[in-house]
N, C-alpha and C positions, 0 to 999 in steps of 0.2 A: 414335546418338541420342541426346540426352540427356534423362533421367529427369525428368518435372517432378512434383513433390510437392506438394500443395495442402495448406497448415499455417494453421493460426492463429497468433496469436501466440505464442511458447514461454515463457509463463510460468506455474509451477505453484504450489502453493498448499502450507500447512501441513496444511490439514485439521486446524485445531483443537489439532495439537501446536507449540508456540511455541518456535524457535529451532533448529530441528531439519530440514535440507534435504530435500527429497524428490523421490524419481527416479520415474521410468515412462519405460516404450517404450511408440508408437506408433506402430505401422506401420515403416517404415525408418527411425527415428527415436528417440533416448533426450532425455529432458528432464531437468536439475535448475534446482531454483530456487536461488541465494543469497539473495535479499533481495528485501522489499519495505520502502524506505525513505522518510522525509518529508525532503524536502530544502530545504537553505537554514534558515537559523535566525531568518527574521523570522516576527512573528506572523501576519502578512498574506499567505504565501505557502500557494498549496494542493497544492502539487506531490506528488504519491508518484512514485518510480522503482518499479519490481521488474524484476529482474534474474533470467537464467536462462540456463544452458549449454544449447546446442542441437547436439547430437551425429548426425550422420549415420550410421546403420549399414546403408544399403542394401547392394546387390549391388556394385553399379558403383563405379567410382574417382572418381567426382565426379558431383555432380547439380545442379540449379539447384533451390532452395526460393522460396516463396511465402509472405507472410505475408499477411494480410488482419483489418486492424484490427476488424472489426464480428463477429469471432468471437471477440474476446477485449473483456470489459467488469468492472468494477471494480461491486459493486451495496451501497446503504448501507441502513441498518435501515430507509428509508419504502419500499425498492424500488425507488430511483432508480437508473438506470444512466451509467454513466461509461467511453465509449472513449477508446483513447489517442490523444493528439494527437502526440506522437513517439515514433520507434524510431532507436534506435542501434546499432551493430556493434563489438564490439571492433575493426576494423577502421577504424572511424572514419565509415563509411558513415551515412548518416542518411536518414530521409524523414519529413515529415509529411503525405502523401498515406493515401488509404483504405488503398495495398498498396503491397508493394515486395518485388522479389526480388533474389537473388546466388546465387553458387555455392558450394557448399559440397565439401569432400572425405572422405572416408568416415576414419571415427573421429576428426575434426578437429573437439575441440568451437571454437564461436562463440559468443563471448556477447552476448545480446541486450536490451538493456533499453529497456523502455518504459517513457513519462513520461504521466502522467494529472492531471485536475485533482479532485483529493479532498476534501470538507469538511475543516475544521481540526477540528472537534469530533468525530471519530472518532480512533480508535487501532487501530480494526483495521479490514480486509473482512468485511464481511456476509458477501459472497460473491464470491467470484472463478470467473466462468464463461470455460471453455477448452475453446472447441469445442463438443461435446456433455457435457463434464465438468464441474459444478460442488462448489466447494471452499468450507466455511466458517470463517469466524473467522479468517482470514488476519492475521498481525499486522502493525502497521507498525512498524518502529522508527526510532527517532533523532529526529532537527527539534522543533516547538516545536509543541503543539497547542492552539489555544484557548480560554481557560477561557469558564464560559458566564459571562455577566456576574453572575447571581444568585452567582458562585463568587470574583468577584474583590471586592465588596462586597456585606455584606446585613447588612440590620438585624433584631437580636433581639430580644425583649421582657424577657430576664434578664440579669442581671449574671453577671459569671465566677463569685461566689458564689453566685448564686442567691435571695439575702438582700433584694435591692432590686426594687423594680418601673421603675426606669429602663432607657431603651431605649439601644442602644449602635450605632456602626457597626463593621462587620466587615470589617479587610483581610487577606486573607490572602497568605500568600508563598510561596516556593519548595514550589510546588504541582507534582504531577506526575500524570500521566492514570493509573488503576487499571483493575481491572475492570469491567463493567457500566456504563461510564460514568462512573464517580465519580472523584472526585482526592483524593490524598493531599496535605496542605498540612503542612511541619513549622516555618510560621511566623505567626501572625496577632499582628493590634494591636486592640486593643478600643476605643476613643475615644465617650464617650456625645455621645447626638444632643442637641443644646440646642434 
């Protein structure tokens, strides 16, 4: 008789340590986070994919595993929760329903990727919820994040040398997300407001 294991999504978080995969054992399984990445490079995409390896370590040689989407969530800084809208296995199997099951073999890792719609302005996942575990500040790598409107064009009341009272429009370029929701820009063009 097959042993059934009820599991949530198999993504781990970095628990505040950027760039280092974390592994944990939970019952008859071990998990290893590969990454969470913003996919596509279009400024209108909100998709984040989180990929982890799931390895069955139980007593039998083969088992069945069930993943339930509602046990896994991304949480933004305002507390809004985002559930996965798709899961894909390394075998190519995928599901867009609220759960799915598949067979696993002892000590043979299965790569599981979950896809979420997560707002562009965030460069990290404020909370990653995995069943009864919660991880904080999981970085999102790659992709493009939308700059706030105030960062793309702003009006300032001083000139570059602060000697004049004229106003300027500021256009920023080559901006990348930085810590705390700020941006670092290496290019700026100031044009006088007429």
